[in-house]
C-alpha positions in Angstrom: -34.9 192.4 302.1 -34.0 194.6 305.1 -33.0 198.2 304.3 -29.5 197.7 305.9 -28.8 194.7 303.7 -29.8 196.6 300.6 -27.6 199.6 301.5 -24.7 197.3 302.0 -25.2 195.7 298.5 -25.4 199.2 297.0 -22.2 200.2 298.7 -20.5 197.1 297.5 -21.5 197.7 293.9 -20.5 201.3 294.1 -17.2 200.3 295.6 -16.5 197.9 292.8 -17.6 200.5 290.2 -15.4 203.2 291.7 -12.5 200.8 291.7 -12.9 199.9 288.1 -13.4 203.5 286.7 -10.0 204.8 287.8 -8.2 201.9 286.2 -10.1 202.6 282.9 -9.2 206.2 283.0 -5.6 205.5 283.6 -5.6 203.0 280.8 -7.4 205.5 278.5 -5.1 208.5 279.2 -1.8 206.7 279.4 0.8 208.5 277.2 1.9 206.9 274.0 5.3 208.7 274.0 7.9 209.1 276.7 9.9 211.7 274.7 9.7 213.9 271.5 12.7 215.3 269.8 12.9 218.1 267.3 16.3 218.8 265.7 17.0 221.7 263.4 20.3 222.6 261.8 21.4 224.5 264.9 19.9 222.8 268.0 17.8 219.9 269.4 14.6 220.4 271.4 13.1 217.8 273.7 9.5 217.7 275.0 10.7 216.9 278.5 13.1 219.9 278.7 12.0 222.6 276.1 8.5 223.4 277.1 6.6 226.5 278.1 3.0 227.0 279.3 0.7 228.6 276.8 -2.8 229.4 277.9 -2.5 226.7 280.7 -1.1 224.1 278.3 2.5 222.8 278.3 3.8 223.4 274.8 7.1 222.3 273.2 8.9 225.2 271.7 11.6 225.4 269.1 13.5 228.3 267.4 13.2 228.7 263.6 14.8 231.0 261.0 12.8 230.2 257.9 9.1 229.8 257.3 9.7 226.5 255.5 12.1 225.1 258.1 12.9 221.4 257.8 13.3 219.5 261.1 14.1 215.9 262.1 11.4 214.4 264.4 12.0 211.5 266.7 9.2 209.8 268.6 10.2 207.7 271.6 7.3 205.3 272.4 6.3 204.6 276.0 7.0 201.2 277.5 3.5 199.9 277.1 3.1 201.3 273.5 4.1 199.3 270.5 6.3 201.1 268.0 4.8 199.2 265.1 1.3 200.5 265.7 2.3 204.2 266.1 1.7 206.7 263.2 1.8 210.4 262.7 -1.4 212.0 261.4 -1.2 214.3 258.4 -1.5 218.1 258.7 -1.8 221.0 256.3 0.9 222.8 258.4 3.7 220.6 257.4 4.8 218.0 254.9 6.1 214.6 256.1 9.2 213.9 253.9 9.9 210.3 255.1 7.9 207.5 256.6 8.4 206.6 260.3 11.5 204.5 260.6 12.5 202.6 263.7 16.1 203.5 264.8 18.5 201.5 266.9 17.7 203.4 270.1 14.0 202.4 269.7 12.8 205.8 268.4 10.8 206.4 265.3 12.4 208.9 262.9 11.0 211.1 260.1 11.6 214.5 258.6 9.0 217.4 258.5 9.0 220.4 256.3 6.8 223.2 257.6 4.9 225.4 255.2 4.4 228.7 256.9 5.6 228.8 260.5 5.0 232.6 260.9 1.3 232.4 259.9 0.4 228.9 261.1 -1.8 228.9 264.2 -2.3 226.2 266.8 0.5 224.1 265.4 0.6 220.5 266.9 1.7 216.9 266.3 -0.9 214.2 266.6 0.4 210.6 267.2 -2.0 207.7 267.0 -1.9 204.0 268.0 -4.1 201.6 266.1 -6.9 200.0 268.1 -6.4 196.5 269.6 -9.8 195.3 268.6 -12.3 195.9 265.8 -14.6 198.8 266.5 -12.4 200.3 269.2 -11.2 203.9 268.9 -7.5 204.5 268.3 -5.4 206.1 271.1 -4.0 209.5 270.4 -1.4 211.8 272.0 -1.3 215.5 271.0 2.0 217.4 271.2 1.5 221.2 270.9 4.3 223.1 269.2 5.3 226.7 269.6 7.7 228.2 267.0 9.9 231.0 268.4 11.6 233.6 266.3 14.3 236.2 267.0 13.3 239.4 265.3 15.0 242.7 265.1 13.6 246.0 263.8 15.6 249.1 263.0 14.9 252.6 261.6 17.5 254.5 259.6 16.9 258.2 258.9 19.1 260.2 256.6 17.4 263.5 257.2 15.6 264.2 260.5 13.6 267.2 259.3 9.9 266.9 259.2 7.1 269.4 258.5 3.9 269.8 260.3 1.0 268.3 258.4 3.3 266.6 255.8 3.4 262.8 255.8 6.9 261.3 255.7 7.5 257.7 254.6 10.6 255.9 256.1 11.9 252.4 255.4 12.3 249.9 258.3 14.8 247.1 258.2 14.2 243.8 260.0 15.8 240.4 260.3 12.4 238.8 259.9 10.0 241.3 258.3 7.2 238.7 257.9 7.1 238.3 261.7 6.4 242.0 262.3 2.8 243.0 262.7 1.9 245.7 260.1 -1.8 246.5 260.4 -1.6 249.8 258.5 -3.8 251.6 261.1 -2.8 255.0 262.4 -1.5 255.2 265.9 -2.4 258.6 267.3 -0.1 260.5 269.6 0.4 264.0 271.0 3.5 264.7 268.8 3.2 262.2 266.0 0.8 259.9 264.2 2.4 256.9 262.7 1.5 253.6 261.1 3.3 250.4 259.9 2.6 249.2 256.3 3.9 246.2 254.5 4.2 246.6 250.8 3.6 243.9 248.2 7.3 243.0 248.0 7.5 242.6 251.8 9.2 245.9 252.6 8.2 247.5 255.8 7.4 251.3 255.7 6.8 253.7 258.5 4.5 256.6 257.8 5.0 259.6 260.1 2.8 262.6 260.4 4.1 265.3 262.9 1.8 267.7 264.8 4.1 269.8 267.0 7.0 272.1 266.2 10.5 271.7 267.6 12.7 268.8 268.5 10.5 265.8 269.1 11.1 262.1 269.9 9.1 259.5 268.0 8.5 256.3 269.9 7.4 253.3 267.8 6.0 250.3 269.5 5.8 247.2 267.3 4.7 243.6 268.0 5.5 240.3 266.4 3.4 237.4 265.1 5.6 234.8 266.8 6.9 235.4 270.3 10.4 235.3 271.7 11.4 233.6 275.0 12.7 235.9 277.7 15.4 234.7 280.2 12.8 234.3 282.9 10.9 231.8 280.8 8.1 234.1 279.8 6.9 234.7 276.2 7.0 238.2 274.7 5.4 239.5 271.6 6.7 243.1 272.1 9.7 244.4 270.1 12.1 246.9 271.6 10.8 250.4 271.3 12.2 252.4 268.3 13.2 255.9 269.3 14.1 258.6 266.8 14.6 262.3 267.2 13.1 264.7 264.6 13.3 268.4 264.1 9.8 269.4 263.2 9.4 272.6 261.2 6.4 274.7 260.1 4.2 273.4 257.3 5.1 273.8 253.7 3.1 273.3 250.5 2.2 269.7 250.1 1.9 268.1 246.7 -1.5 266.4 246.0 -1.5 263.8 243.3 -4.5 263.7 241.0 -5.9 260.5 239.6 -5.8 262.0 236.1 -2.8 263.5 234.3 -4.8 265.2 231.6 -8.1 267.1 231.4 -9.8 268.3 228.2 -10.9 271.9 228.2 -14.1 272.3 226.3 -17.4 274.1 226.8 -19.0 271.1 228.6 -16.2 270.7 231.1 -16.0 274.4 231.7 -19.7 274.4 232.8 -20.2 271.1 234.5 -16.7 270.2 235.6 -14.6 267.0 235.4 -14.6 264.5 238.3 -11.1 264.5 239.8 -9.7 262.6 242.8 -7.0 264.3 244.9 -5.0 263.3 247.9 -6.6 264.4 251.2 -5.0 267.7 252.1 -6.3 267.3 255.7 -7.5 270.9 255.7 -9.9 270.7 252.9 -13.4 272.0 253.6 -16.1 270.0 251.9 -18.5 271.8 249.6 -16.1 274.6 249.0 -14.5 276.1 245.8 -10.7 276.6 245.6 -8.9 278.6 243.0 -6.1 277.0 241.0 -3.4 279.4 239.6 -0.1 279.0 237.9 2.0 281.0 240.5 2.3 280.9 244.3 2.1 284.7 244.7 -1.4 286.4 244.6 -2.6 287.7 241.2 -1.8 284.6 239.1 -3.7 283.5 236.0 -6.8 281.5 236.8 -6.3 278.1 235.4 -9.2 276.2 237.0 -11.5 276.0 239.9 -11.7 273.1 242.3 -14.9 272.1 244.1 -14.6 269.5 246.9 -17.5 267.1 247.1 -16.8 264.3 249.6 -14.1 262.2 251.3 -13.3 258.7 250.1 -12.4 255.7 252.1 -8.8 255.6 250.7 -7.9 258.9 252.3 -8.6 260.9 249.2 -11.1 263.6 248.2 -13.6 263.6 245.3 -13.7 267.0 243.5 -15.0 268.8 240.5 -12.4 270.6 238.3 -13.7 273.3 236.0 -10.9 274.3 233.5 -10.7 277.9 232.2 -7.2 278.0 230.6 -4.7 275.5 229.1 -1.7 274.3 231.1 1.2 271.9 230.5 3.0 270.1 233.3 6.3 271.2 231.7 5.3 274.8 232.3 5.4 274.5 236.1 3.2 273.6 239.1 -0.3 274.5 239.8 -1.2 276.1 243.2 -4.4 275.4 245.0 -5.3 278.6 246.8 -7.7 279.7 249.6 -8.2 283.4 249.8 -5.2 284.1 247.6 -3.0 282.0 249.9 -1.4 278.9 248.4 -2.3 275.7 250.4 -1.3 272.9 248.1 0.6 272.1 244.9 -0.5 269.8 242.1 0.1 269.4 238.4 -1.7 268.1 235.4 -2.2 268.8 231.7 -5.2 271.0 230.7 -5.3 270.7 227.0 -7.8 271.8 224.3 -10.1 269.4 222.6 -8.5 267.2 220.0 -8.8 268.8 216.5 -7.1 267.4 213.3 -6.6 270.1 210.7 -4.5 268.4 208.1 -3.4 264.9 207.2 -0.4 264.0 204.9 1.1 260.8 203.6 4.8 259.9 203.1 5.4 257.0 200.7 8.7 255.1 200.8 11.4 257.2 199.1 9.0 260.1 198.4 7.9 263.4 200.0 5.0 264.4 202.2 1.9 264.9 200.1 -1.7 265.9 200.8 -2.8 263.1 198.4 -4.2 260.5 200.9 -4.1 257.7 198.3 -2.3 254.6 199.5 -1.9 251.2 197.8 -2.4 247.6 199.1 0.8 246.1 200.4 2.4 249.5 201.0 4.0 250.8 204.2 3.4 254.5 204.6 3.9 257.2 207.2 0.8 259.3 208.1 1.3 262.8 209.6 -1.6 264.5 211.4 -1.5 268.2 212.5 -3.8 270.1 214.7 -4.4 270.7 218.5 -4.6 268.5 221.5 -3.1 265.5 219.6 -0.9 264.2 222.4 -3.9 262.7 224.2 -5.6 261.5 221.1 -6.1 257.8 220.6 -6.2 257.5 216.8 -6.9 254.4 214.8 -7.2 253.6 211.1 -10.1 251.4 210.0 -8.8 247.8 209.6 -5.2 249.1 209.1 -2.5 248.0 211.7 -0.2 250.6 213.1 3.5 249.5 213.0 5.6 250.5 216.0 8.5 252.7 214.9 11.4 254.5 216.7 10.9 257.5 214.4 7.3 258.1 215.4 6.5 261.7 216.5 4.0 262.5 219.2 3.5 266.1 220.2 0.4 268.2 221.0 0.5 269.7 217.5 1.7 266.7 215.4 1.4 263.0 215.3 3.2 260.6 212.9 2.1 257.0 212.5 3.5 254.2 210.4 0.6 252.3 208.8 0.7 249.0 206.9 -1.9 248.4 204.2 -2.6 244.7 203.9 -2.4 243.2 200.5 -5.9 241.8 200.7 -7.5 245.0 201.9 -11.1 244.9 200.5 -12.3 248.4 201.1 -11.9 251.6 199.0 -11.1 253.8 201.9 -9.9 253.6 205.6 -11.6 256.1 207.9 -9.4 257.7 210.6 -11.0 257.5 214.1 -10.3 259.2 217.4 -11.6 257.2 220.3 -14.1 255.6 218.0 -15.3 258.8 216.4 -14.4 259.8 212.8 -12.2 262.9 212.5 -13.3 263.8 209.0 -10.3 262.3 207.1 -9.7 259.0 205.5 -7.0 257.1 203.5 -8.1 256.3 200.0 -7.1 252.8 198.8 -5.8 253.0 195.3 -4.4 250.2 193.2 -0.7 250.3 192.5 0.2 251.9 189.1 3.9 251.4 188.8 5.7 250.6 185.6 6.9 247.0 185.5 9.9 245.9 183.4 8.7 244.8 180.0 9.7 241.2 180.5 6.0 240.2 180.5 5.8 241.2 176.8 7.0 238.5 174.3 7.4 238.7 170.5 7.1 235.9 167.9 8.3 236.3 164.3 8.5 232.8 163.0 10.2 231.2 166.0 9.1 230.6 169.6 8.0 233.7 171.3 10.8 235.4 173.4 10.6 238.2 176.0 11.5 241.4 174.3 13.9 242.3 177.1 16.1 239.2 176.1 16.6 240.1 172.5 19.7 242.1 173.0 19.7 244.0 169.7 18.5 243.5 166.1 17.2 240.1 165.2 18.5 238.8 161.8 15.9 236.4 160.4 16.7 234.7 157.1 13.2 233.3 156.4 9.9 234.7 155.4 8.3 236.5 158.3 4.7 235.5 158.1 3.7 237.8 161.0 5.1 239.6 164.0 3.0 238.9 167.1 3.3 240.4 170.5 2.0 238.3 173.4 1.4 239.3 177.0 1.9 237.3 180.2 -0.4 238.8 182.9 1.0 236.5 185.6 4.4 238.0 185.2 3.4 241.4 186.6 2.3 241.1 190.2 4.1 239.0 192.8 3.0 238.1 196.3 5.1 240.9 197.9 5.6 243.3 195.0 2.5 244.8 193.3 2.7 246.9 190.1 -0.9 247.1 189.0 -2.2 247.8 185.4 0.3 248.4 182.7 -0.5 251.0 180.1 1.6 250.5 177.0 1.9 252.1 173.6 3.4 250.6 170.4 5.1 252.5 167.6 5.5 250.4 164.5 7.8 251.4 161.6 8.9 249.5 158.5 12.0 250.5 156.6 13.4 249.4 153.3 17.0 248.1 152.7 18.2 251.7 152.3 16.7 252.8 155.7 13.9 254.8 154.2 10.6 254.8 156.0 7.9 252.9 154.3 5.1 252.8 156.9 4.3 254.1 160.4 1.6 253.0 162.7 0.9 253.9 166.4 -1.1 251.8 168.9 -2.0 253.7 172.0 -3.6 252.7 175.4 -2.8 248.9 175.4 -3.9 248.0 179.0 -2.4 244.7 180.4 -3.9 243.7 183.8 -2.2 241.4 186.3 -3.3 237.8 186.2 -5.0 235.4 188.6 -1.8 234.9 190.6 -2.0 238.5 191.9 -3.6 238.9 195.3 -5.4 241.9 193.9 -6.7 240.2 190.8 -10.3 240.7 191.7 -9.8 244.5 191.9 -8.3 244.8 188.5 -11.4 243.7 186.6 -11.7 246.1 183.6 -13.1 245.8 180.1 -10.0 247.6 178.7 -7.7 244.9 179.9 -6.2 243.1 176.9 -5.5 239.4 176.9 -5.3 238.6 173.1 -2.0 239.0 171.2 -1.1 242.1 169.1 -0.5 241.2 165.4 1.4 243.6 163.1 -0.2 242.3 159.9 -3.6 243.4 161.3 -2.2 246.9 161.4 0.2 247.2 158.4 -0.9 247.9 154.9 2.2 246.1 153.4 2.3 242.8 155.2 5.5 241.4 156.7 5.6 238.5 154.3 5.7 240.9 151.4 8.7 242.9 152.5 11.9 243.1 150.4 15.3 241.7 151.4 17.0 243.5 154.2 13.8 245.4 155.1 13.5 246.2 158.8 10.6 246.1 161.2 11.1 248.5 164.2 8.6 248.3 167.1 9.1 250.6 170.1 7.2 249.4 173.2 7.0 251.8 176.1 4.9 252.8 179.1 2.6 255.7 178.7 3.6 258.7 180.8 0.2 260.0 182.0 -0.9 257.1 184.3 2.4 256.9 186.2 4.2 259.2 188.7 7.6 257.8 187.7 9.3 257.2 184.4 8.4 254.0 182.6 10.3 251.5 180.5 11.1 251.5 176.8 12.1 248.6 174.7 12.8 248.5 170.9 12.3 245.4 168.9 14.1 245.3 165.5 13.6 242.4 163.1 15.7 242.4 159.9 14.9 240.2 156.8 18.4 238.7 156.5 19.7 237.1 153.2 22.8 235.0 152.8 23.3 235.8 149.0 22.0 237.9 146.1 21.5 236.9 142.5 21.8 239.7 139.9 22.7 240.4 136.3 25.9 242.5 136.3 27.3 244.5 133.3 31.0 245.6 133.7 33.8 246.7 131.5 37.0 244.6 132.0 40.0 246.3 130.6 43.6 245.3 130.1 42.9 241.6 130.4 45.6 239.0 130.1 44.2 236.1 128.1 45.7 232.8 127.3 44.2 230.6 124.7 44.3 226.9 124.4 47.1 225.7 122.2 49.0 229.0 122.3 52.1 229.7 124.2 52.4 232.7 126.5 49.9 235.4 127.1 48.7 237.7 124.6 49.0 241.5 124.8 46.9 243.5 127.1 43.5 243.8 125.5 41.3 246.8 125.2 38.1 247.5 126.9 35.8 244.5 126.9 32.1 244.1 127.8 31.0 241.5 130.3 27.4 240.5 131.0 27.3 238.1 133.9 24.7 236.4 136.1 26.4 236.8 139.4 26.0 235.6 143.0 26.9 238.1 145.7 27.4 236.9 149.3 26.4 238.9 152.4 28.4 239.0 155.6 26.6 236.9 158.3 27.2 239.3 161.1 26.4 242.6 159.4 23.2 244.1 158.0 23.1 244.4 154.2 26.9 244.3 153.8 28.3 242.3 150.9 31.5 240.3 151.0 34.3 241.5 148.7 33.9 238.6 146.1 31.4 237.5 143.6 30.9 234.5 141.3 29.1 234.7 137.9 28.7 233.2 134.5 27.8 234.8 131.2 29.3 236.4 128.1 32.4 238.5 127.6 33.0 240.5 124.4 36.8 240.8 124.3 38.1 244.0 122.9 34.5 245.1 122.2 35.5 248.7 122.0 38.6 248.1 119.8 37.2 249.2 116.3 40.4 248.8 114.3 40.6 246.1 111.5 44.2 245.3 111.9 45.5 241.8 112.2 46.2 242.3 115.9 42.6 242.9 116.7 41.6 239.9 118.9 37.9 240.7 119.2 35.8 237.6 120.1 32.8 236.5 122.1 33.3 234.0 124.8 31.2 232.1 127.3 32.9 232.5 130.7 32.7 231.7 134.4 34.3 234.5 136.3 35.2 235.3 139.9 35.6 238.9 140.8 36.9 240.8 143.8 35.2 244.2 144.5 36.0 246.9 147.0 33.5 247.1 149.9 33.2 250.8 150.2 29.6 251.8 149.7 30.2 255.4 148.9 32.4 254.7 145.9 30.7 255.5 142.5 33.5 254.0 140.4 35.1 250.7 141.3 37.9 248.7 139.8 37.3 245.0 140.4 39.7 242.2 139.6 38.5 239.3 137.4 39.8 235.7 137.3 38.2 232.9 135.2 37.9 231.1 132.0 35.6 230.1 129.2 35.2 229.2 125.5 35.7 231.6 122.5 32.9 231.1 120.1 34.7 232.5 117.0 38.1 230.9 117.7 36.6 227.7 119.0 39.1 227.6 121.8 39.2 227.5 125.5 40.9 230.4 127.2 41.7 231.8 130.6 41.7 235.5 131.6 43.0 237.7 134.4 42.7 241.4 134.8 41.1 244.5 136.1 37.8 246.1 135.2 35.8 249.2 135.6 32.5 249.3 137.5 30.0 252.1 137.7 27.6 252.5 140.7 24.5 254.5 139.8 
């Protein structure tokens, strides 16, 4: 083929190719949207109208007031784009609240909630159209967004006095503090150094450090994170310059804050020193020793020496402090001097090493005592006295410290409230200071408190009863086979109240009916230990603990079943005094052998009896003194001890006129069998009594029945 023909073919192919490529490019870059609308609560922003050039790219801007601003987004599809196939891609910069919904005007509507407009960079909307065929890439259109913010910054100064070399911190107010750049770096100037700092709560602070004396103007230039739009259409990140006049005076003493508020003065710290971090005084010379005194004028007492080692990255200085005297912050400031001239002021406690000289314990309701014995389940106050105690960190081995409003904490005295657990298993609790024993310990001692005697029961023929419920003498009308005292160990300790071992003594006395002592026995050192229900039962194990009953017949020579009527058994149960620090309890048990009646042979002398015989009319004359021998029943008062009722009933013989020795015909002497009832006076102290008789019987000589009534004479020996 000729060369010319080949050239023409190549030009034709090239022309066809060049004609197709532009059409493909146009088809590939054709916009999907003809308009984008962003509507806030104050305005509506359109892509065709509200746009600005940012780094050579047209960007839609909008004004915002909050970082989480919510806007309404409307997408207007281009004529050749299908609204059904358009979608908005997800982004981490915002949250799409609604799905795209087609409106009547043909737009697609949704709502967006931005997450952090101030900090978000390269904010944009990406709209996609699904591919027409399988394997084809979807079409996209990117809409760059630029948030704009109106930000004001103001400085309010109450006192315009500054001092050379002294840093002053001022508060800045802003309508949008998050949008203000605060790098924290110092901006150096001829008159002032300053820096902007944002604190954790978002507050802006201006740190100012003056250099020159006199009236000086501070000019602060600040920038924003989000720009503002100027009237000429340009973007500006620069805030208006803040101007403030200050009256700068000569330097004054600056306070340097130490990282420690307390330093211990001992031999080791005096020689080697304590590491201390101070604020940078800006005129410190490294590797130099400064003198610390307690007064600004020369000639003060040397409190410590300060040796500067090196600067730290946080604008502080690492030093060595060698203490030589004690000091309290309440006593005044400390002055850091160079050549007897005060340069800086600081303050901290220089205290002696912690020493505990005495420990005392206060029990509930008691007095302070040097006896360090405490009991399980007890709440006590512990007082420690010595030196350097305010900085001490004391602890009690396995004992919790109970917070208390009445706790005392001074350099010479500490008071702690300590609770001893009921189940504490050790015999002592060592007191520690920062993990080191101080040489004192609390001794754990079991409770020894007298418990009411309701855990002691007595049985004397009936069911055993607690001795505290007897309520007085017990009148028992049967035979007392034995008097037995039983003990209830489970009635001593409770879950919250502990009493410990009970040390008892028994005094046993037996008395006859006249109250005369027949026998006396004493039983000492009867030890009753709390039972298994006690949380401290394992710690009460002792061979002296008694569990078996106490029988009186095992102690008495004359047994209880051999005692006479109206004999009394008196048993006094009481706590021993030696084991206890407080008075114990005493209970007396009295058992009386009660009887309802008494049978006895009684001889009396009735006199002046009126008798009436069977078959005779009227009463005979008053007789003389007769003799009566009767088997009588006397009755005891049921509510009194050994007190007879005033009447008796008996049967026997009566010798009428037994002491009338005349042989006249009027002598009516006779012997009769009688049943008599008598009424006696109840006075015990009377030796002579005059009872009244009423009864009847049979006269053996006359062979007649008769009745009699009259007084008599009784003799009590």
